[in-house]
TIKETOR-225933 format. One record per residue: x, y, z of N, C-alpha, C in turn. Coordinates in Angstrom, 3 decimals, always signed. Layout:
BEGIN
PT      n_X      n_Y      n_Z     ca_X     ca_Y     ca_Z      c_X      c_Y      c_Z
PT        X        Y        Z        X        Y        Z        X        Y        Z
...
END
This chain:
BEGIN
PT      n_X      n_Y      n_Z     ca_X     ca_Y     ca_Z      c_X      c_Y      c_Z
PT  +19.289  +29.966   -4.071  +18.097  +29.486   -3.658  +17.798  +28.288   -3.065
PT  +17.779  +27.766   -1.633  +17.513  +26.493   -1.102  +16.244  +26.280   -0.820
PT  +15.510  +25.353   -1.158  +14.537  +24.849   -1.396  +14.227  +23.388   -0.658
PT  +13.131  +23.292   +0.535  +13.019  +22.153   +0.800  +11.516  +21.740   +0.584
PT  +11.686  +20.273   +0.170  +10.157  +19.912   +0.070   +9.751  +18.725   +0.765
PT   +8.676  +18.499   +1.028   +8.007  +17.542   +2.144   +7.063  +16.926   +0.965
PT   +7.275  +15.696   +0.464   +6.467  +14.743   -0.171   +5.360  +13.922   +0.596
PT   +4.243  +14.288   +0.695   +3.180  +13.249   +1.650   +2.744  +12.210   +1.005
PT   +3.384  +10.988   +1.430   +2.944   +9.426   +0.967   +2.468   +8.673   +1.718
PT   +1.366   +7.891   +1.033   +0.861   +6.726   +1.678   +0.367   +5.828   +0.730
PT   +0.418   +4.545   +1.113   -0.057   +3.622   +0.107   -0.149   +2.165   +0.696
PT   -1.390   +1.874   +0.974   -1.941   +0.336   +1.911   -3.258   +0.508   +2.406
PT   -3.752   -0.419   +2.945   -4.841   -0.394   +3.612   -5.085   +0.433   +4.992
PT   -6.169   +1.238   +4.674   -6.647   +2.085   +6.104   -8.137   +2.050   +5.800
PT   -8.653   +2.434   +7.250  -10.353   +2.610   +7.239  -10.708   +4.121   +6.995
PT   -9.653   +5.002   +7.066   -9.980   +6.167   +7.205  -10.480   +7.072   +5.714
PT  -10.019   +6.608   +4.862  -10.369   +7.300   +3.657  -10.312   +6.301   +2.548
PT  -11.029   +6.859   +1.350  -11.097   +5.619   +0.260  -10.536   +6.264   -1.222
PT   -9.242   +5.755   -1.983   -9.059   +6.396   -2.799   -7.869   +5.393   -3.453
PT   -7.095   +5.629   -4.709   -6.048   +5.070   -5.105   -4.812   +4.702   -4.439
PT   -4.757   +5.636   -3.427   -3.388   +5.039   -2.478   -3.787   +4.051   -1.210
PT   -5.511   +3.769   -1.411   -5.609   +2.773   -0.353   -5.732   +1.365   -0.987
PT   -5.171   +0.355   -0.418   -5.196   -0.838   -1.083   -4.611   -2.116   +0.006
PT   -5.170   -3.196   -0.312   -5.011   -4.168   +0.599   -3.663   -4.832   +0.175
PT   -2.072   -4.337   +0.564   -0.913   -4.890   +0.242   -1.044   -6.226   +0.533
PT   -1.679   -7.119   +1.320   -1.543   -8.253   +1.750   -2.228   -9.270   +0.698
PT   -2.966   -8.788   +0.198   -3.942   -9.552   -1.010   -3.554   -8.861   -2.507
PT   -2.164   -8.920   -2.852   -1.894   -8.501   -4.008   -2.343   -9.176   -5.242
PT   -3.005   -8.928   -6.095   -3.472   -9.474   -7.675   -2.697   -8.905   -8.452
PT   -2.652   -9.771   -9.636   -1.640   -9.036  -10.816   -2.304   -7.672  -10.942
PT   -3.316   -7.343  -11.075   -4.105   -6.007  -11.292   -3.464   -5.094   -9.934
PT   -3.737   -5.261   -9.035   -2.995   -4.645   -7.864   -1.471   -4.095   -7.660
PT   -0.732   -5.546   -8.535   +0.757   -5.134   -8.461   +0.942   -4.160   -9.643
PT   +0.039   -4.447  -10.600   +0.041   -3.030  -11.800   +0.159   -1.848  -11.134
PT   -1.118   -1.687  -10.438   -1.287   -0.327   -9.637   -0.612   +0.026   -8.899
PT   +0.259   -0.738   -8.047   +1.185   -0.640   -7.235   +2.583   +0.204   -7.927
PT   +2.789   -0.442   -9.185   +4.039   -0.028   -9.878   +3.607   +1.277  -10.544
PT   +2.430   +1.501  -10.730   +2.053   +2.751  -11.523   +2.161   +3.848  -10.472
PT   +1.532   +3.688   -8.879   +1.862   +4.503   -7.916   +3.108   +5.057   -7.627
PT   +4.372   +3.959   -8.025   +5.655   +4.072   -7.691   +6.429   +4.980   -8.544
PT   +5.813   +4.593   -9.733   +6.455   +5.556  -11.103   +5.820   +7.046  -11.356
PT   +4.458   +7.235  -10.419   +4.231   +8.683  -10.190   +4.869   +9.113   -8.773
PT   +5.358   +8.700   -7.942   +6.206   +9.359   -6.842   +7.405   +9.574   -7.554
PT   +7.914   +8.532   -8.573   +9.651   +9.080   -9.133   +9.502   +9.807  -10.071
PT   +7.995  +10.166  -10.698   +7.903  +10.968  -11.399   +7.851  +12.678  -10.721
PT   +7.458  +12.623   -9.523   +6.792  +13.585   -8.817   +8.481  +14.300   -8.439
PT   +9.316  +13.424   -8.252  +10.601  +13.693   -7.390  +11.443  +14.381   -8.294
PT  +11.039  +13.694   -9.789  +12.282  +14.291  -10.937  +11.742  +15.829  -11.315
PT  +10.647  +15.834  -11.163   +9.990  +17.333  -11.580  +10.536  +18.209  -10.454
PT  +10.435  +17.597   -9.505  +10.668  +18.774   -8.137  +12.388  +19.105   -8.094
PT  +13.080  +17.811   -8.581  +14.549  +18.407   -8.588  +15.018  +19.410   -9.876
PT  +14.013  +19.542  -10.653  +14.291  +20.749  -11.697  +14.236  +22.004  -11.211
PT  +13.573  +22.188   -9.839  +13.100  +23.571   -9.640  +14.442  +24.506   -9.291
PT  +15.643  +23.698   -8.764  +16.458  +24.798   -8.904  +17.972  +24.347   -8.033
PT  +18.892  +24.676   -8.131  +20.223  +23.752   -7.939  +20.489  +23.274   -6.604
PT  +19.514  +23.501   -5.648  +19.583  +23.325   -4.001  +17.990  +22.787   -3.744
PT  +17.708  +21.664   -3.764  +16.175  +21.408   -3.592  +16.618  +20.157   -2.659
PT  +16.229  +20.217   -1.437  +15.766  +19.062   -0.512  +14.995  +18.310   -0.453
PT  +14.798  +17.000   -0.760  +13.142  +16.497   -0.717  +13.361  +15.354   -0.038
PT  +12.098  +15.622   +0.964  +11.843  +14.338   +2.257  +10.776  +13.988   +2.031
PT  +10.712  +12.519   +2.115   +9.318  +11.846   +2.293   +8.906  +11.452   +3.584
PT   +7.407  +11.869   +3.540   +6.419  +11.785   +4.789   +5.746  +10.668   +4.726
PT   +5.125  +10.070   +5.891   +4.241   +9.264   +5.961   +4.104   +8.126   +7.174
PT   +3.660   +6.876   +6.764   +3.779   +5.544   +7.813   +4.950   +4.641   +7.089
PT   +5.586   +4.425   +8.085   +6.494   +3.175   +7.372   +5.466   +1.994   +7.639
PT   +5.863   +1.094   +6.490   +5.016   -0.093   +6.429   +3.898   -0.089   +5.463
PT   +3.414   +1.599   +5.417   +2.476   +1.660   +4.230   +3.186   +2.830   +3.489
PT   +4.306   +2.305   +2.878   +4.828   +3.169   +1.810   +5.139   +2.298   +0.691
PT   +5.793   +2.990   -0.445   +6.415   +2.145   -1.385   +7.955   +2.592   -1.541
PT   +8.593   +3.634   -0.803   +9.832   +3.906   -0.611  +10.181   +3.973   +1.057
PT  +11.064   +4.264   +1.302  +12.059   +4.595   +2.626  +11.726   +6.166   +2.758
PT  +11.229   +6.050   +4.060  +10.667   +7.297   +4.712  +11.787   +8.391   +5.135
PT  +11.581   +9.242   +5.104  +12.980  +10.443   +5.890  +12.088  +10.656   +7.112
PT  +10.931  +11.013   +7.255  +10.151  +11.286   +8.812   +8.815  +10.201   +8.655
PT   +8.630   +9.214   +9.499   +7.777   +8.510   +9.962   +6.822   +8.970  +11.095
PT   +5.424   +9.181  +10.670   +4.360   +9.897  +11.603   +3.704   +8.894  +12.247
PT   +3.797   +7.329  +11.922   +2.804   +6.786  +12.658   +2.873   +6.620  +13.894
PT   +3.519   +6.856  +14.780   +3.537   +6.960  +16.213   +3.152   +8.423  +16.895
PT   +2.811   +9.547  +15.907   +2.608  +10.883  +16.348   +1.490  +11.278  +15.907
PT   +0.596  +10.694  +14.939   -0.487  +11.003  +14.528   -1.655   +9.861  +14.709
PT   -2.924  +10.124  +14.828   -3.797   +9.220  +15.073   -4.359   +8.216  +13.799
PT   -4.196   +9.003  +12.803   -4.801   +8.272  +11.421   -4.093   +8.857  +10.198
PT   -3.904   +8.289   +8.763   -3.210   +8.466   +7.967   -3.567   +9.714   +7.344
PT   -4.765  +10.328   +7.528   -5.290  +11.659   +7.013   -4.553  +12.628   +7.514
PT   -4.004  +12.516   +8.479   -3.321  +13.682   +9.354   -1.961  +13.774   +8.807
PT   -1.407  +13.392   +8.002   -0.228  +13.208   +7.757   +0.477  +14.542   +7.144
PT   -0.395  +15.079   +6.560   -0.536  +16.646   +6.068   -0.248  +17.564   +7.288
PT   -1.018  +17.400   +8.247   -0.688  +18.479   +9.600   +0.850  +17.854  +10.072
PT   +1.157  +16.740  +10.110   +2.277  +16.533  +10.879   +3.211  +17.019   +9.965
PT   +3.393  +16.852   +8.820   +4.667  +17.261   +7.795   +4.644  +18.872   +7.657
PT   +3.544  +19.281   +7.671   +3.600  +21.020   +7.641   +3.996  +21.247   +9.002
PT   +3.841  +20.699  +10.076   +4.382  +21.435  +11.463   +5.786  +20.869  +11.354
PT   +6.206  +19.869  +10.813   +7.659  +19.367  +10.831   +8.573  +20.270   +9.915
PT   +7.852  +20.469   +8.858   +8.619  +21.408   +7.839   +9.110  +22.792   +8.848
PT   +7.961  +23.193   +9.620   +8.420  +24.342  +10.274   +9.483  +24.556  +11.131
PT  +10.042  +23.264  +11.409  +11.363  +23.201  +12.352  +12.415  +23.732  +11.471
PT  +12.379  +23.429  +10.269  +13.583  +24.198   +9.147  +13.561  +25.668   +8.835
PT  +12.691  +26.112   +9.445  +12.142  +27.738   +8.608  +13.638  +28.272   +8.642
PT  +14.411  +28.538   +9.345  +15.673  +29.134   +9.004  +16.532  +28.868   +8.311
PT  +16.542  +27.771   +7.568  +17.475  +26.927   +7.050  +17.242  +27.105   +5.216
PT  +15.947  +27.320   +4.950  +15.715  +27.402   +3.663  +14.841  +28.949   +3.231
PT  +14.822  +28.827   +1.611  +14.396  +30.381   +1.377  +12.696  +30.009   +0.885
PT  +12.429  +28.499   +0.339  +11.295  +28.251   -0.227  +10.918  +26.663   +0.468
PT   +9.511  +26.795   +0.866   +9.326  +25.318   +1.294   +7.956  +24.954   +0.585
PT   +8.162  +23.611   +0.022   +7.199  +23.010   -0.584   +6.542  +21.823   -0.107
PT   +4.857  +21.797   +0.072   +4.529  +20.444   +0.775   +3.655  +20.232   -0.003
PT   +3.472  +18.708   -0.717   +3.036  +18.453   -1.809   +2.512  +16.804   -1.526
PT   +1.674  +16.642   -2.281   +1.068  +15.265   -2.378   +1.863  +14.601   -3.274
PT   +2.026  +13.229   -3.132   +3.012  +12.495   -3.823   +2.397  +12.059   -5.330
PT   +1.836  +12.823   -6.057   +1.303  +12.046   -7.237   +1.263  +13.432   -8.164
PT   +1.749  +14.545   -7.660   +1.545  +16.097   -8.380   +2.529  +16.564   -8.992
PT   +2.861  +16.972  -10.206   +3.866  +17.423  -10.844   +3.791  +19.144  -10.919
PT   +4.725  +19.299  -10.225   +5.202  +20.845  -10.358   +5.986  +21.056  -11.230
PT   +5.873  +21.970  -12.229   +6.743  +22.415  -13.224   +7.422  +23.215  -12.844
PT   +8.627  +23.580  -13.258   +9.644  +24.759  -12.917   +9.039  +26.314  -13.307
PT   +8.429  +26.206  -14.233   +7.649  +27.326  -14.879   +6.610  +28.028  -13.953
PT   +5.700  +26.985  -13.523   +5.043  +27.434  -12.437   +5.726  +27.882  -11.081
PT   +6.701  +27.320  -10.818   +7.475  +27.529   -9.631   +7.980  +29.013   -9.680
PT   +8.539  +29.101  -10.872   +9.512  +30.396  -11.146   +8.282  +31.712  -11.129
PT   +7.017  +31.168  -11.728   +5.980  +32.258  -11.603   +5.678  +32.720  -10.283
PT   +5.474  +31.690   -9.293   +5.223  +31.867   -8.071   +6.357  +32.961   -7.300
PT   +7.650  +32.455   -7.706   +8.509  +33.367   -6.824   +8.968  +34.821   -7.386
PT   +8.424  +34.853   -8.833   +8.555  +36.377   -9.245   +7.191  +36.946   -8.751
PT   +6.180  +36.503   -8.370   +4.733  +37.070   -7.782   +5.315  +37.432   -6.420
PT   +6.249  +36.595   -5.844   +6.076  +36.873   -4.551   +7.173  +38.062   -4.059
PT   +8.035  +38.395   -5.255   +8.660  +39.801   -5.128   +7.924  +41.112   -4.690
PT   +6.741  +40.874   -5.293   +5.941  +41.982   -5.266   +4.425  +41.965   -4.720
PT   +4.455  +41.027   -4.072   +3.037  +40.751   -3.438   +2.878  +41.213   -1.960
PT   +1.642  +41.134   -1.476   +1.663  +41.308   +0.034   +1.926  +40.123   +0.845
PT   +2.060  +40.078   +1.973   +2.663  +38.761   +2.889   +1.630  +37.950   +2.715
PT   +0.186  +38.522   +2.687   -0.983  +37.395   +2.774   -1.976  +37.198   +1.358
PT   -0.912  +37.292   +0.618   -1.274  +36.680   -0.940   -0.216  +35.701   -1.424
PT   -0.996  +34.633   -2.222   -0.361  +33.477   -2.798   -0.911  +33.384   -4.345
PT   +0.134  +32.986   -5.049   -0.226  +32.617   -6.464   -0.370  +31.032   -6.337
PT   -1.703  +30.670   -6.657   -2.152  +29.239   -6.089   -2.290  +28.596   -7.419
PT   -1.926  +27.301   -7.596   -1.808  +26.965   -9.123   -3.483  +25.906   -9.160
PT   -3.852  +25.840  -10.384   -5.220  +24.917  -10.467   -4.512  +23.370  -10.386
PT   -5.298  +22.559   -9.663   -4.615  +21.028   -9.987   -5.387  +20.517  -11.096
PT   -4.814  +19.940  -12.317   -5.392  +19.717  -13.419   -5.256  +18.276  -13.304
PT   -6.007  +17.746  -14.147   -6.045  +16.089  -14.337   -6.805  +15.900  -16.017
PT   -6.484  +14.821  -16.621   -7.336  +14.466  -17.462   -8.661  +13.787  -17.355
PT   -9.375  +13.860  -18.284  -10.733  +12.917  -18.058  -10.657  +11.790  -19.171
PT  -11.478  +10.957  -19.185  -11.627   +9.783  -19.674  -11.385  +10.136  -21.533
PT  -11.644  +11.362  -21.722  -11.527  +11.801  -23.400  -10.175  +12.418  -23.565
PT   -9.433  +12.497  -22.202   -8.051  +13.336  -22.233   -8.107  +14.736  -22.557
PT   -9.571  +15.180  -21.749   -9.530  +16.885  -21.612   -9.157  +16.987  -20.321
PT   -8.189  +18.176  -20.342   -7.769  +18.715  -18.924   -9.037  +19.408  -18.447
PT   -9.018  +19.178  -17.062  -10.131  +20.161  -16.154   -9.399  +20.027  -14.757
PT   -9.967  +21.211  -13.937   -9.502  +21.287  -12.683  -10.257  +20.399  -11.619
PT   -9.784  +19.351  -10.849  -10.401  +18.708  -10.191  -11.262  +19.550   -8.933
PT  -10.318  +20.232   -8.236  -10.789  +21.005   -7.080  -12.229  +22.185   -7.325
PT  -12.169  +22.711   -8.661  -13.172  +23.189   -9.364  -14.226  +22.440   -9.401
PT  -14.024  +21.148   -9.680  -15.131  +20.278   -9.751  -15.738  +19.687   -8.726
PT  -14.852  +19.229   -7.574  -15.262  +19.075   -6.167  -16.032  +19.748   -5.621
PT  -15.730  +21.362   -5.634  -16.387  +22.133   -4.601  -16.460  +23.768   -5.929
PT  -17.291  +23.570   -6.623  -17.247  +24.834   -7.923  -17.372  +26.410   -7.105
PT  -17.196  +27.038   -7.954  -17.590  +28.585   -7.540  -16.355  +29.348   -7.527
PT  -16.370  +30.788   -7.574  -15.637  +31.792   -7.333  -15.888  +32.944   -6.579
PT  -14.905  +33.806   -6.048  -15.392  +34.670   -5.451  -15.237  +35.990   -6.566
PT  -15.690  +36.978   -6.119  -15.475  +38.275   -7.049  -14.562  +38.934   -7.048
PT  -13.469  +38.399   -6.019  -12.470  +39.709   -5.716  -11.230  +38.973   -7.132
PT  -10.947  +40.144   -7.815   -9.970  +39.924   -9.270   -8.969  +40.702   -9.252
PT   -8.234  +40.212   -9.542   -6.714  +40.999  -10.178   -6.211  +40.322  -11.229
PT   -4.983  +41.498  -11.777   -4.298  +40.651  -12.966   -3.279  +40.540  -12.920
PT   -2.550  +39.260  -13.040   -1.210  +38.894  -12.963   -0.439  +38.450  -14.060
PT   +0.502  +38.755  -14.430   +1.223  +38.189  -15.840   +0.174  +38.343  -17.182
PT   -0.435  +39.375  -16.812   -1.392  +39.613  -18.226   -2.754  +38.696  -18.357
PT   -2.818  +37.901  -17.100   -4.125  +37.285  -17.154   -5.023  +37.462  -15.620
PT   -6.223  +37.143  -15.818   -6.982  +37.505  -14.610   -7.155  +36.138  -13.719
PT   -6.904  +36.776  -12.283   -7.078  +35.751  -11.291   -7.939  +36.233  -10.324
PT   -8.479  +34.921  -10.006   -9.642  +35.215   -8.952   -9.495  +33.795   -7.667
PT  -10.321  +34.359   -6.588  -10.097  +33.416   -5.469  -11.553  +32.438   -5.700
PT  -11.004  +31.122   -5.499  -11.955  +30.112   -5.804  -12.491  +29.815   -4.493
PT  -13.759  +29.365   -4.365  -14.062  +28.893   -3.127  -13.241  +27.767   -2.304
PT  -13.010  +26.957   -3.368  -12.085  +25.659   -2.825  -10.545  +26.218   -2.554
PT  -10.101  +25.886   -1.469   -8.832  +26.369   -1.375   -7.824  +25.137   -1.804
PT   -8.157  +23.749   -1.992   -7.580  +22.853   -2.040   -6.838  +22.858   -3.182
PT   -5.307  +22.487   -3.381   -4.857  +22.182   -4.738   -3.753  +21.203   -4.662
PT   -3.651  +20.639   -3.341   -3.032  +19.434   -3.308   -1.503  +19.557   -2.565
PT   -1.284  +20.968   -2.603   -0.096  +21.489   -2.310   +0.296  +22.748   -1.666
PT   +1.114  +22.998   -0.806   +1.381  +24.438   -0.475   +2.531  +24.804   -0.803
PT   +3.099  +26.174   -1.180   +4.447  +26.764   -1.838   +4.228  +27.848   -0.920
PT   +5.524  +27.960   -0.041   +5.675  +29.328   +0.644   +6.920  +29.829   +0.438
PT   +7.209  +31.237   +0.245   +8.408  +31.893   +0.664   +8.698  +31.621   +2.102
PT   +9.735  +31.968   +2.566  +10.334  +31.684   +4.104   +9.292  +32.938   +4.662
PT   +9.547  +33.962   +4.733   +8.433  +34.781   +5.295   +6.992  +34.745   +5.426
PT   +6.446  +34.226   +4.291   +4.914  +33.694   +3.931   +4.806  +32.461   +5.008
PT   +5.937  +31.428   +4.808   +5.623  +30.317   +6.041   +5.711  +30.737   +7.332
PT   +6.528  +31.911   +7.667   +6.291  +32.069   +9.119   +5.018  +32.740   +9.470
PT   +4.281  +33.216   +8.487   +3.091  +34.371   +8.629   +2.160  +33.038   +8.793
PT   +2.065  +32.167   +7.769   +1.570  +31.122   +8.068   +1.329  +30.130   +9.087
PT   +2.465  +29.758   +9.732   +2.595  +29.206  +10.899   +2.139  +29.751  +12.085
PT   +2.087  +31.221  +11.741   +1.674  +32.016  +13.060   +0.332  +32.281  +13.150
PT   -0.248  +32.743  +11.904   -1.885  +33.104  +11.853   -2.615  +31.911  +11.396
PT   -2.164  +30.746  +11.000   -3.175  +29.911  +10.255   -3.907  +29.278  +11.401
PT   -4.643  +28.236  +11.100   -5.362  +27.323  +11.510   -4.916  +26.060  +11.937
PT   -3.641  +25.899  +11.548   -3.018  +24.669  +11.323   -2.802  +23.743  +12.902
PT   -2.681  +24.682  +14.050   -2.545  +24.129  +15.386   -3.965  +23.573  +15.631
PT   -4.981  +24.765  +15.725   -6.428  +24.230  +16.305   -7.088  +23.294  +15.477
PT   -6.771  +23.303  +14.145   -7.684  +22.313  +13.352   -9.112  +22.570  +13.094
PT   -9.632  +23.725  +13.499  -11.315  +23.793  +13.422  -11.545  +23.940  +12.126
PT  -10.797  +24.288  +10.840  -11.508  +24.468   +9.663  -11.353  +22.699   +9.056
PT  -12.505  +22.577   +8.362  -12.631  +21.058   +8.306  -13.349  +21.133   +6.427
PT  -12.497  +20.691   +5.722  -12.703  +20.377   +4.378  -12.596  +18.866   +3.629
PT  -13.485  +18.135   +3.655  -13.532  +17.037   +3.468  -13.097  +15.875   +4.557
PT  -11.677  +15.502   +4.265  -10.914  +14.824   +5.113   -9.463  +15.453   +5.440
PT   -8.671  +15.258   +6.359   -7.465  +15.674   +7.301   -6.645  +16.275   +5.750
PT   -6.495  +15.491   +5.013   -5.467  +15.912   +3.944   -5.878  +17.108   +3.338
PT   -7.095  +17.559   +2.883   -7.901  +18.884   +2.445   -7.846  +19.492   +3.446
PT   -8.427  +19.395   +4.755   -8.535  +20.307   +5.670   -7.330  +20.905   +6.390
PT   -5.888  +20.185   +6.286   -4.521  +20.741   +6.501   -4.205  +22.021   +5.621
PT   -4.237  +21.303   +4.295   -3.865  +22.376   +3.146   -4.644  +23.849   +3.630
PT   -6.010  +23.620   +3.742   -7.234  +24.763   +3.851   -6.559  +25.434   +5.033
PT   -6.157  +25.044   +6.294   -6.194  +25.296   +7.493   -4.474  +26.307   +7.339
PT   -3.473  +25.829   +6.599   -2.377  +26.104   +6.498   -2.718  +27.509   +5.299
PT   -3.563  +27.796   +4.711   -3.752  +28.682   +3.750   -4.666  +29.647   +4.138
PT   -5.097  +29.240   +5.622   -6.153  +30.143   +6.095   -6.150  +31.502   +5.882
PT   -4.908  +32.206   +6.334   -4.617  +33.534   +6.382   -4.422  +34.198   +5.291
PT   -4.472  +33.592   +4.017   -4.226  +33.979   +2.633   -5.157  +34.254   +1.784
PT   -4.899  +35.059   +0.561   -5.892  +35.059   -0.402   -5.089  +34.358   -1.597
PT   -5.939  +33.489   -2.056   -5.215  +32.345   -2.778   -5.561  +32.951   -4.397
PT   -4.666  +33.168   -5.013   -5.295  +33.699   -6.424   -4.597  +32.553   -7.370
PT   -5.965  +31.905   -8.103   -5.676  +31.327   -9.191   -6.109  +31.882  -10.209
PT   -5.367  +31.194  -11.225   -5.490  +31.445  -12.968   -7.419  +31.274  -13.161
PT   -7.883  +32.339  -13.716   -9.573  +32.260  -13.546   -9.902  +32.159  -15.359
PT   -9.135  +32.998  -16.043   -9.385  +32.971  -17.730   -8.963  +31.476  -18.254
PT   -7.755  +31.346  -17.829   -7.113  +30.273  -18.424   -6.937  +29.015  -17.426
PT   -7.506  +28.033  -16.908   -7.143  +27.273  -16.251   -5.584  +26.883  -15.994
PT   -5.282  +26.380  -17.352   -3.897  +25.779  -17.426   -2.757  +26.588  -17.283
PT   -2.717  +28.190  -17.339   -1.890  +29.052  -17.383   -1.023  +29.037  -16.192
PT   -1.755  +28.758  -14.857   -0.851  +28.625  -13.768   -1.568  +27.479  -12.966
PT   -0.718  +26.215  -13.344   -1.427  +24.850  -12.526   -0.500  +24.101  -12.591
PT   -0.742  +22.908  -11.777   +0.004  +21.782  -11.782   -0.888  +20.544  -12.128
PT   -0.168  +19.486  -12.256   -0.798  +18.086  -12.829   -0.832  +17.079  -11.937
PT   -2.204  +16.706  -11.808   -2.521  +15.197  -10.975   -2.108  +14.085  -11.731
PT   -1.262  +13.251  -11.449   -1.132  +12.376  -12.172   -2.291  +11.032  -12.308
PT   -2.613  +10.964  -10.784   -3.613   +9.840  -10.864   -5.115  +10.306  -11.065
PT   -5.944   +9.703  -10.729   -7.396  +10.278  -11.178   -8.279  +10.350   -9.859
PT   -8.879  +11.031  -10.111   -9.802  +11.550   -8.662  -10.822  +10.693   -8.666
PT  -11.068  +10.050   -7.611  -12.061   +8.914   -7.335  -13.023   +9.757   -6.847
PT  -14.176   +9.732   -7.661  -15.693  +10.870   -7.228  -16.139   +9.835   -6.551
PT  -17.021  +10.448   -5.101  -17.738   +9.430   -4.605  -19.260   +8.917   -5.425
PT  -19.534   +7.920   -4.826  -20.553   +7.436   -6.148  -21.854   +8.154   -5.733
PT  -22.200   +8.979   -4.599  -23.368   +9.545   -4.606  -23.288  +10.586   -5.676
PT  -21.778  +11.028   -5.960  -21.844  +12.509   -7.021  -21.685  +11.948   -7.835
PT  -21.644  +10.828   -8.400  -21.480  +10.323   -9.923  -23.038  +10.055  -10.024
PT  -23.993   +9.414   -9.184  -25.440   +9.100   -9.407  -26.072  +10.861   -9.747
PT  -25.756  +11.528   -8.587  -26.577  +12.806   -8.947  -26.082  +13.887  -10.014
PT  -24.816  +13.314  -10.536  -24.362  +14.150  -11.637  -24.787  +13.567  -13.131
PT  -25.780  +12.435  -12.995  -26.020  +11.777  -14.289  -27.630  +12.721  -14.692
PT  -27.420  +12.803  -15.832  -28.806  +13.545  -16.396  -29.310  +12.896  -17.897
PT  -30.356  +13.399  -18.351  -30.805  +13.157  -19.394  -30.065  +13.030  -20.421
PT  -28.953  +13.900  -20.631  -27.931  +14.128  -21.627  -26.975  +12.843  -21.954
PT  -26.951  +12.337  -20.577  -25.993  +10.957  -20.874  -26.280   +9.863  -21.255
PT  -27.896   +9.849  -21.662  -28.685   +8.728  -22.278  -28.829   +9.192  -23.581
PT  -29.431  +10.459  -24.141  -29.643  +10.916  -25.101  -28.789  +11.417  -25.730
PT  -28.684  +10.953  -27.169  -27.345  +11.754  -27.950  -27.956  +13.085  -28.216
PT  -27.339  +14.027  -28.574  -27.563  +15.528  -28.471  -28.430  +15.675  -29.796
PT  -28.248  +14.974  -30.580  -29.015  +15.288  -31.968  -30.099  +15.233  -31.975
PT  -30.836  +14.266  -30.530  -32.302  +13.916  -31.087  -33.008  +15.176  -30.605
PT  -32.741  +15.948  -29.353  -33.277  +16.988  -29.048  -33.336  +18.044  -30.335
PT  -32.285  +18.013  -31.305  -32.656  +19.049  -32.171  -33.486  +18.438  -33.026
PT  -33.722  +17.401  -33.705  -34.252  +16.658  -34.464  -35.887  +17.177  -33.695
PT  -36.161  +17.091  -32.596  -37.569  +17.286  -31.939  -38.044  +18.640  -32.135
PT  -36.787  +19.377  -31.725  -37.190  +20.941  -31.891  -37.551  +21.424  -33.265
PT  -36.938  +20.466  -34.439  -37.058  +21.262  -35.768  -38.344  +20.501  -36.204
PT  -38.786  +19.315  -35.920  -40.353  +18.865  -35.844  -41.295  +19.512  -35.572
PT  -41.097  +20.222  -33.822  -42.068  +20.852  -33.566  -42.100  +22.345  -34.147
PT  -41.196  +22.761  -34.687  -41.100  +24.265  -35.288  -41.818  +23.713  -36.771
PT  -41.741  +22.816  -37.310  -42.374  +22.540  -38.538  -44.040  +22.360  -38.372
PT  -44.589  +21.996  -37.087  -45.879  +22.128  -37.181  -46.357  +23.236  -36.268
PT  -45.518  +24.199  -36.285  -45.908  +25.816  -35.695  -45.695  +25.571  -34.190
PT  -45.246  +24.775  -33.600  -44.955  +24.738  -31.930  -43.700  +26.041  -31.946
PT  -43.861  +26.942  -31.075  -42.821  +27.801  -30.877  -42.403  +27.894  -29.281
PT  -41.142  +27.940  -29.099  -40.636  +27.936  -27.862  -40.147  +29.219  -27.362
END
């Protein structure tokens, strides 16, 4: 099996999005130097994990030359308007190699795709419909070290379409984003022919999310519903939650220990107040 991987990589200052890949490299402090080394390590770890997927894995780095930590195989600076469109360009560029490979992976530069998850996708594709994708949940660790699905946090909710695969329940999430796209050759042809990738009318937050939503638009994306970890990838970096989301997510439980409401309820019951 021949696998083609395009890694979308950007590191530098830009006015189009705020994230941990956005830094002013001309004003590097010791803190930013440490951050830069961490980002480089994430990319290297991503590459190492992808090399384990098979005996023939070709990995290409896509991005903006001068806004990267490594040499690029494909520089899109002169072909797209802004860095958030890198995914659009890389997905279309990947399509130029459609007859040369069996599987195509387009992925962000800080995501770990383990061989077990990839093998499960290959197995699923052997018996699935052309418009079905076994889509991994993108997991991250919170401050307490607990795993959670970033994309279900950003855009919560599931549809009621449900199937059982590998003995587990799978459903479609409202959010199609997982930071990657994985296609067998025939499904990639189907995506390029039937998807919204050319017209770009689908908008999901920024260009990065929109590109992955667009290329997946003709598909049923089955995610592990009962156990988020069962079919998943790992996001090495931390999700930068918008400030307004942080503010609106704060509630009284963030300030009052859980034991206090229990004490108040006990006192109320002791004087005959019923709930």
